[in-house]
All heavy atoms as an XYZ file, in Angstrom:
705
protein
N      81.224     75.072    -73.939
C      80.751     75.125    -75.300
C      81.280     73.899    -76.034
O      82.445     73.573    -75.948
C      81.263     76.421    -75.943
C      80.562     76.782    -77.203
S      81.179     78.321    -77.949
C      80.167     79.533    -77.141
N      80.419     73.225    -76.778
C      80.846     72.030    -77.502
C      81.652     72.423    -78.741
O      81.519     73.531    -79.248
C      79.631     71.204    -77.918
O      78.996     71.814    -79.013
N      82.507     71.517    -79.252
C      83.308     71.838    -80.438
C      82.457     72.161    -81.662
O      82.878     72.891    -82.534
C      84.130     70.581    -80.685
C      84.057     69.777    -79.439
C      82.833     70.217    -78.700
N      81.248     71.622    -81.722
C      80.390     71.886    -82.871
C      79.797     73.288    -82.837
O      79.490     73.849    -83.874
C      79.262     70.859    -82.951
C      79.708     69.419    -83.214
C      78.508     68.495    -83.191
C      80.429     69.320    -84.537
N      79.644     73.862    -81.654
C      79.051     75.182    -81.560
C      80.094     76.279    -81.363
O      79.756     77.425    -81.174
C      78.036     75.225    -80.413
O      78.702     74.992    -79.177
N      81.371     75.928    -81.413
C      82.431     76.909    -81.245
C      82.521     77.785    -82.488
O      82.549     77.273    -83.600
C      83.794     76.204    -81.031
O      83.661     75.318    -79.932
C      84.888     77.203    -80.763
N      82.558     79.097    -82.325
C      82.676     79.975    -83.489
C      83.974     79.728    -84.237
O      84.953     79.269    -83.679
C      82.666     81.389    -82.898
C      82.227     81.249    -81.481
C      82.456     79.836    -81.080
N      83.995     80.085    -85.507
C      85.161     79.867    -86.361
C      86.398     80.587    -85.837
O      87.507     80.097    -85.973
C      84.861     80.333    -87.786
N      86.207     81.738    -85.200
C      87.359     82.492    -84.712
C      88.059     81.765    -83.580
O      89.266     81.863    -83.438
C      86.942     83.890    -84.231
O      85.893     83.760    -83.289
C      86.519     84.754    -85.388
N      87.306     81.005    -82.803
C      87.914     80.308    -81.683
C      88.714     79.093    -82.146
O      89.715     78.737    -81.546
C      86.833     79.860    -80.693
N      88.297     78.480    -83.228
C      88.997     77.279    -83.685
C      90.158     77.599    -84.612
O      91.147     76.906    -84.621
C      88.022     76.321    -84.410
O      87.428     77.016    -85.503
C      86.964     75.798    -83.470
N      90.048     78.653    -85.409
C      91.107     78.966    -86.370
C      92.034     80.058    -85.884
O      93.141     80.180    -86.373
C      90.505     79.409    -87.723
O      89.753     80.602    -87.520
C      89.667     78.323    -88.336
N      91.565     80.888    -84.968
C      92.373     81.976    -84.464
C      92.354     83.193    -85.366
O      92.930     84.210    -85.044
N      91.711     83.142    -86.510
C      91.641     84.269    -87.426
C      90.240     84.856    -87.397
O      89.263     84.143    -87.216
C      91.975     83.821    -88.845
N      90.164     86.158    -87.574
C      88.866     86.813    -87.618
C      88.140     86.389    -88.888
O      88.737     86.347    -89.961
C      89.041     88.323    -87.594
N      86.844     86.046    -88.802
C      86.128     85.549    -89.964
C      85.893     86.598    -91.043
O      85.567     86.265    -92.152
C      84.811     85.042    -89.388
C      84.642     85.758    -88.112
C      86.032     86.036    -87.602
N      86.054     87.900    -90.713
C      85.800     88.911    -91.734
C      87.068     89.315    -92.484
O      87.047     90.219    -93.285
C      85.103     90.136    -91.144
C      85.935     90.813    -90.078
O      86.932     90.275    -89.623
N      85.531     91.989    -89.685
N      88.181     88.633    -92.224
C      89.415     88.891    -92.956
C      89.560     87.795    -94.011
O      89.648     86.624    -93.678
C      90.637     88.898    -92.011
C      90.482     90.006    -90.980
C      91.915     89.045    -92.811
C      91.544     89.998    -89.912
N      89.594     88.194    -95.292
C      89.714     87.184    -96.346
C      91.046     86.440    -96.268
O      92.096     87.045    -96.094
C      89.639     87.993    -97.644
C      89.201     89.352    -97.266
C      89.477     89.536    -95.821
N      90.988     85.142    -96.388
C      92.205     84.334    -96.395
C      92.692     84.204    -97.837
O      91.903     84.350    -98.774
C      91.943     82.934    -95.818
O      91.008     82.267    -96.672
C      91.398     83.003    -94.399
N      93.969     83.925    -98.034
C      94.460     83.720    -99.408
C      93.706     82.609   -100.139
O      93.433     82.718   -101.334
C      95.929     83.358    -99.212
C      96.304     83.967    -97.903
C      95.057     83.893    -97.066
N      93.334     81.559    -99.423
C      92.592     80.450   -100.026
C      91.209     80.920   -100.480
O      90.738     80.544   -101.561
C      92.475     79.292    -99.023
C      91.724     78.101    -99.549
C      92.514     77.364   -100.594
C      91.787     76.090   -100.975
N      92.274     75.521   -102.200
N      90.560     81.766    -99.680
C      89.247     82.292   -100.052
C      89.339     83.190   -101.278
O      88.496     83.130   -102.172
C      88.640     83.079    -98.894
O      88.432     82.245    -97.784
N      90.381     84.022   -101.325
C      90.575     84.892   -102.489
C      90.827     84.061   -103.740
O      90.289     84.357   -104.807
C      91.754     85.836   -102.259
C      91.479     86.933   -101.269
C      92.682     87.845   -101.123
C      92.420     88.920   -100.112
N      93.574     89.822    -99.957
N      91.628     83.016   -103.597
C      91.926     82.131   -104.723
C      90.658     81.437   -105.212
O      90.425     81.317   -106.418
C      92.966     81.099   -104.291
C      93.379     80.130   -105.363
C      94.374     79.101   -104.845
O      95.262     79.465   -104.052
O      94.243     77.932   -105.229
N      89.825     81.002   -104.281
C      88.572     80.333   -104.629
C      87.635     81.285   -105.359
O      87.022     80.912   -106.366
C      87.890     79.783   -103.363
O      88.778     78.873   -102.726
C      86.582     79.089   -103.687
N      87.520     82.516   -104.877
C      86.650     83.505   -105.516
C      87.135     83.823   -106.925
O      86.341     83.908   -107.868
C      86.586     84.774   -104.676
N      88.449     83.971   -107.099
C      88.984     84.265   -108.423
C      88.820     83.068   -109.360
O      88.515     83.230   -110.533
C      90.442     84.677   -108.338
C      90.983     85.137   -109.691
C      92.383     85.705   -109.625
O      93.021     85.687   -108.585
N      92.863     86.210   -110.732
N      88.994     81.865   -108.836
C      88.815     80.660   -109.653
C      87.360     80.534   -110.107
O      87.082     80.135   -111.247
C      89.235     79.419   -108.879
N      86.423     80.881   -109.219
C      85.006     80.848   -109.585
C      84.735     81.843   -110.712
O      84.056     81.525   -111.694
C      84.120     81.167   -108.374
C      82.653     81.161   -108.697
C      81.949     79.974   -108.700
C      81.998     82.336   -109.013
C      80.594     79.953   -109.014
C      80.646     82.330   -109.337
C      79.942     81.140   -109.328
N      85.287     83.052   -110.570
C      85.090     84.066   -111.605
C      85.710     83.611   -112.932
O      85.115     83.784   -113.997
C      85.688     85.406   -111.182
C      85.462     86.495   -112.212
C      85.909     87.867   -111.751
O      86.835     87.964   -110.924
O      85.328     88.849   -112.235
N      86.882     83.015   -112.883
C      87.544     82.531   -114.095
C      86.700     81.465   -114.787
O      86.553     81.474   -116.018
C      88.929     81.973   -113.758
N      86.124     80.567   -114.006
C      85.262     79.519   -114.573
C      84.020     80.124   -115.199
O      83.614     79.746   -116.308
C      84.870     78.502   -113.481
O      86.061     77.938   -112.937
C      83.993     77.404   -114.039
N      83.425     81.081   -114.511
C      82.228     81.743   -115.025
C      82.524     82.467   -116.337
O      81.791     82.327   -117.317
C      81.678     82.726   -113.985
C      80.450     83.460   -114.426
C      79.214     82.845   -114.385
C      80.530     84.770   -114.893
C      78.074     83.513   -114.794
C      79.400     85.444   -115.310
C      78.167     84.817   -115.260
N      83.619     83.221   -116.372
C      83.986     83.945   -117.585
C      84.315     82.957   -118.707
O      83.962     83.185   -119.867
C      85.169     84.899   -117.323
C      84.741     86.001   -116.353
C      85.680     85.512   -118.627
C      85.874     86.870   -115.855
N      84.979     81.866   -118.363
C      85.281     80.834   -119.361
C      84.025     80.252   -119.974
O      83.955     80.029   -121.198
N      83.010     80.011   -119.151
C      81.742     79.482   -119.659
C      81.052     80.502   -120.564
O      80.493     80.147   -121.612
C      80.812     79.095   -118.500
C      81.289     77.903   -117.708
C      81.271     76.639   -118.539
O      80.338     76.356   -119.269
N      82.341     75.878   -118.437
N      81.086     81.778   -120.171
C      80.494     82.828   -121.009
C      81.238     82.930   -122.341
O      80.619     83.088   -123.396
C      80.522     84.182   -120.292
C      79.523     84.292   -119.185
S      79.375     85.915   -118.387
C      80.541     86.955   -119.151
N      82.559     82.838   -122.280
C      83.373     82.914   -123.489
C      83.078     81.723   -124.401
O      83.001     81.869   -125.629
C      84.871     82.960   -123.131
O      85.092     84.037   -122.229
C      85.726     83.157   -124.355
N      82.904     80.562   -123.818
C      82.571     79.363   -124.600
C      81.264     79.570   -125.363
O      81.181     79.268   -126.556
C      82.461     78.142   -123.676
C      82.032     76.864   -124.368
C      83.126     76.273   -125.236
O      84.307     76.480   -124.976
N      82.745     75.550   -126.262
N      80.257     80.103   -124.684
C      78.975     80.368   -125.348
C      79.137     81.409   -126.448
O      78.533     81.301   -127.517
C      77.936     80.826   -124.327
C      77.468     79.751   -123.347
C      76.597     80.358   -122.262
C      76.719     78.653   -124.079
N      79.965     82.416   -126.200
C      80.197     83.443   -127.198
C      80.880     82.838   -128.433
O      80.484     83.116   -129.568
C      81.078     84.549   -126.621
C      81.392     85.658   -127.610
S      82.672     86.773   -127.024
C      84.106     85.709   -127.085
N      81.892     82.013   -128.208
C      82.601     81.394   -129.328
C      81.694     80.464   -130.138
O      81.845     80.344   -131.353
C      83.825     80.623   -128.827
C      84.989     81.476   -128.321
C      86.065     80.594   -127.698
C      85.568     82.334   -129.426
N      80.763     79.800   -129.463
C      79.830     78.910   -130.166
C      78.867     79.684   -131.055
O      78.355     79.154   -132.039
C      79.052     78.062   -129.169
C      79.895     76.993   -128.501
C      79.139     76.260   -127.400
O      77.947     76.544   -127.175
O      79.765     75.394   -126.763
N      78.621     80.950   -130.711
C      77.666     81.737   -131.486
C      78.304     82.393   -132.708
O      77.602     82.939   -133.549
C      77.030     82.812   -130.599
O      77.985     83.801   -130.274
N      79.625     82.341   -132.821
C      80.321     82.949   -133.951
C      80.292     81.995   -135.135
O      80.612     80.809   -135.009
C      81.792     83.280   -133.571
C      82.556     83.798   -134.775
C      81.832     84.273   -132.432
N      79.905     82.521   -136.268
C      79.866     81.694   -137.472
C      81.284     81.448   -137.971
O      82.145     82.312   -137.884
C      79.060     82.393   -138.559
C      77.591     82.530   -138.236
C      76.821     83.202   -139.350
O      77.298     83.205   -140.507
O      75.741     83.708   -139.060
N      81.494     80.253   -138.503
C      82.798     79.929   -139.063
C      82.910     80.600   -140.428
O      82.009     80.503   -141.253
C      82.960     78.417   -139.191
C      83.022     77.723   -137.848
C      83.235     76.232   -137.990
O      83.576     75.765   -139.092
O      83.059     75.541   -136.974
N      84.024     81.260   -140.660
C      84.236     81.957   -141.930
C      85.186     81.207   -142.830
O      85.475     80.016   -142.625
N      85.712     81.927   -143.786
C      86.630     81.332   -144.741
C      87.939     80.900   -144.094
O      88.616     80.005   -144.575
C      86.919     82.333   -145.863
C      85.724     82.648   -146.721
C      86.035     83.680   -147.786
O      87.215     83.859   -148.137
O      85.089     84.311   -148.266
N      88.303     81.567   -143.020
C      89.579     81.274   -142.373
C      89.397     80.407   -141.124
O      90.147     80.501   -140.175
C      90.299     82.570   -142.010
C      90.628     83.399   -143.216
C      89.901     84.530   -143.511
C      91.652     83.018   -144.065
C      90.195     85.290   -144.621
C      91.955     83.773   -145.189
C      91.220     84.917   -145.474
N      88.401     79.582   -141.148
C      88.133     78.691   -140.028
C      89.266     77.692   -139.854
O      89.901     77.271   -140.819
C      86.826     77.940   -140.278
O      86.674     76.901   -139.344
N      89.501     77.308   -138.608
C      90.544     76.332   -138.321
C      90.077     74.902   -138.489
O      90.812     73.970   -138.188
N      88.847     74.721   -138.932
C      88.332     73.382   -139.175
C      88.127     72.578   -137.907
O      87.801     73.112   -136.844
N      88.344     71.271   -138.032
C      88.110     70.357   -136.908
C      89.040     70.654   -135.726
O      88.640     70.566   -134.572
C      88.284     68.909   -137.377
C      87.996     67.908   -136.310
N      86.738     67.736   -135.787
C      88.806     67.047   -135.645
C      86.774     66.797   -134.851
N      88.023     66.367   -134.749
N      90.289     71.018   -136.009
C      91.248     71.336   -134.945
C      90.798     72.510   -134.097
O      90.927     72.506   -132.879
N      90.253     73.530   -134.745
C      89.766     74.697   -134.008
C      88.596     74.316   -133.116
O      88.535     74.706   -131.954
C      89.343     75.794   -134.976
C      88.786     77.023   -134.267
C      88.238     78.072   -135.208
O      88.379     77.933   -136.438
O      87.642     79.029   -134.695
N      87.674     73.543   -133.664
C      86.512     73.122   -132.882
C      86.937     72.307   -131.665
O      86.355     72.431   -130.594
C      85.558     72.299   -133.754
C      84.859     73.103   -134.809
C      84.022     72.221   -135.731
O      83.998     71.001   -135.582
N      83.339     72.835   -136.681
N      87.970     71.495   -131.860
C      88.421     70.630   -130.783
C      89.019     71.429   -129.618
O      88.862     71.059   -128.459
C      89.470     69.659   -131.334
C      89.678     68.438   -130.495
S      90.544     67.153   -131.402
C      92.198     67.769   -131.399
N      89.684     72.538   -129.919
C      90.377     73.294   -128.881
C      89.666     74.580   -128.456
O      90.205     75.354   -127.682
C      91.807     73.617   -129.334
C      92.685     72.406   -129.334
C      93.013     71.769   -130.513
C      93.168     71.893   -128.140
C      93.815     70.639   -130.515
C      93.971     70.760   -128.130
C      94.298     70.132   -129.311
N      88.458     74.802   -128.930
C      87.719     75.998   -128.523
C      87.465     76.034   -127.016
O      87.514     77.097   -126.406
C      86.386     76.091   -129.257
C      86.476     76.887   -130.504
C      85.117     77.193   -131.051
N      85.303     77.924   -132.295
C      84.326     78.404   -133.008
N      83.084     78.217   -132.623
N      84.577     79.060   -134.099
N      87.176     74.903   -126.439
C      86.949     74.851   -124.988
C      88.181     75.248   -124.206
O      88.093     75.974   -123.207
N      89.344     74.809   -124.665
C      90.597     75.171   -124.001
C      90.845     76.663   -124.150
O      91.261     77.336   -123.200
C      91.779     74.354   -124.592
C      93.100     74.803   -124.003
C      91.556     72.875   -124.366
N      90.592     77.202   -125.337
C      90.751     78.636   -125.567
C      89.836     79.429   -124.641
O      90.268     80.395   -123.999
C      90.446     78.979   -127.026
C      90.427     80.473   -127.368
C      91.796     81.101   -127.143
C      89.963     80.681   -128.798
N      88.572     79.023   -124.547
C      87.613     79.726   -123.694
C      88.043     79.674   -122.232
O      87.973     80.678   -121.518
C      86.220     79.124   -123.858
N      88.517     78.522   -121.779
C      88.969     78.380   -120.391
C      90.161     79.288   -120.105
O      90.211     79.970   -119.086
C      89.351     76.921   -120.135
C      89.807     76.644   -118.726
C      90.210     75.190   -118.544
O      89.684     74.315   -119.247
O      91.073     74.949   -117.682
N      91.127     79.312   -121.029
C      92.303     80.147   -120.837
C      91.972     81.632   -120.921
O      92.556     82.441   -120.201
C      93.392     79.782   -121.841
C      94.063     78.479   -121.495
O      94.183     78.123   -120.324
N      94.491     77.738   -122.491
N      91.032     81.996   -121.791
C      90.587     83.389   -121.841
C      89.926     83.785   -120.521
O      90.164     84.875   -120.002
C      89.612     83.602   -123.001
C      90.221     83.715   -124.389
C      89.127     83.714   -125.454
C      91.068     84.961   -124.508
N      89.107     82.915   -119.983
C      88.456     83.190   -118.698
C      89.459     83.382   -117.585
O      89.345     84.306   -116.772
N      90.473     82.536   -117.540
C      91.510     82.644   -116.516
C      92.291     83.950   -116.671
O      92.564     84.635   -115.691
C      92.468     81.439   -116.593
O      91.704     80.247   -116.411
C      93.536     81.508   -115.532
N      92.639     84.292   -117.908
C      93.399     85.521   -118.154
C      92.587     86.767   -117.808
O      93.110     87.706   -117.187
C      93.846     85.572   -119.611
N      91.323     86.782   -118.173
C      90.462     87.932   -117.871
C      90.299     88.082   -116.367
O      90.393     89.187   -115.823
C      89.101     87.796   -118.580
C      89.281     87.916   -120.098
C      88.112     88.848   -118.075
C      88.051     87.529   -120.906
N      90.066     86.981   -115.658
C      89.900     87.037   -114.197
C      91.183     87.496   -113.519
O      91.146     88.246   -112.536
C      89.471     85.678   -113.665
N      92.333     87.071   -114.030
C      93.617     87.462   -113.434
C      93.883     88.952   -113.586
O      94.578     89.551   -112.751
C      94.756     86.667   -114.073
N      93.313     89.580   -114.604
C      93.505     91.015   -114.840
C      92.424     91.869   -114.190
O      92.320     93.043   -114.477
C      93.541     91.302   -116.346
C      94.722     90.711   -117.046
C      95.992     91.421   -116.635
C      97.167     90.871   -117.402
N      98.397     91.527   -117.045
N      91.614     91.285   -113.345
C      90.586     92.053   -112.658
C      89.183     91.574   -112.930
O      88.258     91.890   -112.196
N      89.015     90.832   -113.992
C      87.727     90.213   -114.280
C      86.607     91.196   -114.522
O      86.813     92.314   -114.986
N      85.415     90.767   -114.181
C      84.199     91.552   -114.392
C      83.580     91.990   -113.072
O      82.451     92.457   -113.040
C      83.180     90.756   -115.236
C      82.831     89.432   -114.562
C      83.692     90.535   -116.646
C      81.723     88.656   -115.245
N      84.310     91.829   -111.990
C      83.820     92.256   -110.688
C      83.033     91.200   -109.939
O      82.382     91.503   -108.938
N      83.101     89.973   -110.389
C      82.359     88.903   -109.733
C      83.085     88.377   -108.492
O      82.448     88.033   -107.498
C      82.111     87.771   -110.728
C      81.266     86.603   -110.268
C      79.870     87.083   -109.886
C      81.166     85.560   -111.366
N      84.405     88.330   -108.534
C      85.183     87.765   -107.423
C      84.919     88.467   -106.084
O      84.763     87.787   -105.065
C      86.673     87.766   -107.749
N      84.841     89.811   -106.024
C      84.547     90.439   -104.732
C      83.185     90.049   -104.161
O      83.042     89.857   -102.955
C      84.600     91.943   -105.038
C      85.488     92.046   -106.223
C      85.214     90.812   -107.028
N      82.193     89.890   -105.032
C      80.865     89.478   -104.559
C      80.908     88.047   -104.030
O      80.299     87.739   -102.994
C      79.844     89.597   -105.688
N      81.640     87.182   -104.718
C      81.794     85.794   -104.259
C      82.561     85.783   -102.936
O      82.215     85.046   -102.011
C      82.515     84.936   -105.326
C      82.872     83.568   -104.789
C      81.653     84.816   -106.563
N      83.571     86.633   -102.828
C      84.366     86.727   -101.597
C      83.472     87.136   -100.413
O      83.598     86.583    -99.317
C      85.485     87.750   -101.819
C      86.508     87.793   -100.756
S      87.481     86.291   -100.815
C      87.629     86.030    -99.095
N      82.593     88.093   -100.640
C      81.655     88.506    -99.582
C      80.797     87.336    -99.116
O      80.555     87.162    -97.920
C      80.741     89.636   -100.077
C      81.447     90.973   -100.182
O      82.595     91.095    -99.691
O      80.854     91.904   -100.770
N      80.337     86.524   -100.053
C      79.504     85.373    -99.699
C      80.302     84.315    -98.945
O      79.794     83.690    -98.013
C      78.862     84.772   -100.945
C      77.838     85.678   -101.594
C      76.733     86.064   -100.648
O      76.144     85.236    -99.965
N      76.444     87.358   -100.581
N      81.549     84.125    -99.327
C      82.406     83.173    -98.608
C      82.578     83.618    -97.165
O      82.468     82.819    -96.233
C      83.776     83.026    -99.308
C      83.612     82.287   -100.639
C      84.777     82.298    -98.415
C      84.871     82.275   -101.492
N      82.837     84.916    -96.973
C      83.007     85.447    -95.613
C      81.716     85.287    -94.815
O      81.750     84.900    -93.644
C      83.458     86.917    -95.660
C      84.879     86.996    -96.227
C      83.409     87.554    -94.279
C      85.348     88.399    -96.524
N      80.576     85.556    -95.442
C      79.291     85.384    -94.757
C      79.099     83.929    -94.335
O      78.634     83.652    -93.230
C      78.129     85.818    -95.644
C      77.917     87.291    -95.693
C      76.696     87.602    -96.555
C      76.511     89.082    -96.740
N      75.374     89.371    -97.610
N      79.440     82.991    -95.218
C      79.301     81.569    -94.891
C      80.217     81.158    -93.754
O      79.920     80.216    -93.019
C      79.570     80.710    -96.128
C      78.492     80.731    -97.199
C      78.957     80.012    -98.455
C      77.208     80.093    -96.677
N      81.327     81.858    -93.607
C      82.252     81.581    -92.518
C      81.818     82.264    -91.213
O      82.471     82.121    -90.196
C      83.663     82.035    -92.884
C      84.269     81.222    -94.004
C      85.591     81.787    -94.489
O      85.946     82.931    -94.202
N      86.324     80.993    -95.239
N      80.744     83.012    -91.292
C      80.210     83.638    -90.082
C      80.742     85.016    -89.816
O      80.608     85.548    -88.713
N      81.316     85.651    -90.798
C      81.874     86.979    -90.613
C      81.050     88.048    -91.276
O      80.040     87.794    -91.909
N      81.495     89.280    -91.135
C      80.872     90.423    -91.764
C      81.741     90.818    -92.947
O      82.887     91.218    -92.747
C      80.752     91.565    -90.763
C      80.025     92.774    -91.337
O      79.750     92.836    -92.526
N      79.737     93.727    -90.472
N      81.232     90.730    -94.176
C      82.089     90.973    -95.335
C      82.634     92.378    -95.439
O      83.617     92.603    -96.093
C      81.168     90.664    -96.525
C      79.794     90.794    -96.003
C      79.864     90.424    -94.549
N      82.014     93.335    -94.769
C      82.475     94.713    -94.855
C      83.233     95.155    -93.611
O      83.567     96.316    -93.471
C      81.295     95.632    -95.142
C      80.567     95.253    -96.396
N      81.141     95.399    -97.640
C      79.369     94.669    -96.587
C      80.294     94.946    -98.558
N      79.224     94.496    -97.944
N      83.479     94.218    -92.704
C      84.277     94.497    -91.519
C      83.621     95.376    -90.492
O      84.280     95.929    -89.630
N      82.305     95.552    -90.557
C      81.599     96.409    -89.590
C      81.265     95.666    -88.335
O      80.990     94.570    -88.261
C      80.311     96.958    -90.214
C      80.598     97.844    -91.408
O      81.662     98.457    -91.487
N      79.676     97.887    -92.332
C-alpha cells in the first residue's frame, strides 16, 4: 500500500473515531467565532441610547463580541461544537458515533 493510500489509523496509530484534543479545541474555537459573529451583528442592531459610550464603545464593540463568543462557547455554547466535531471526524475517515 502506498503512503498516500494508507488509512489515517495506520499512520497516526489512533482510531479516527476518537476525538483528539486538537480536534475538540478546533470545534470549540469555530463555535466561539460563530457566536462572536452573531453577537457582533446583535450589538450592531442595538440603538445607542443616552448612556452610549460614544466613539470608544464603537471602537471596542468587536472585541466585546469576540470575548462574549469565547465565553459563551467555553460554558457549553449553543451546541454547534459537537456537530463540527462530528464533521472533523468524518473528514478524518472515522465514524463520528463510534459504530
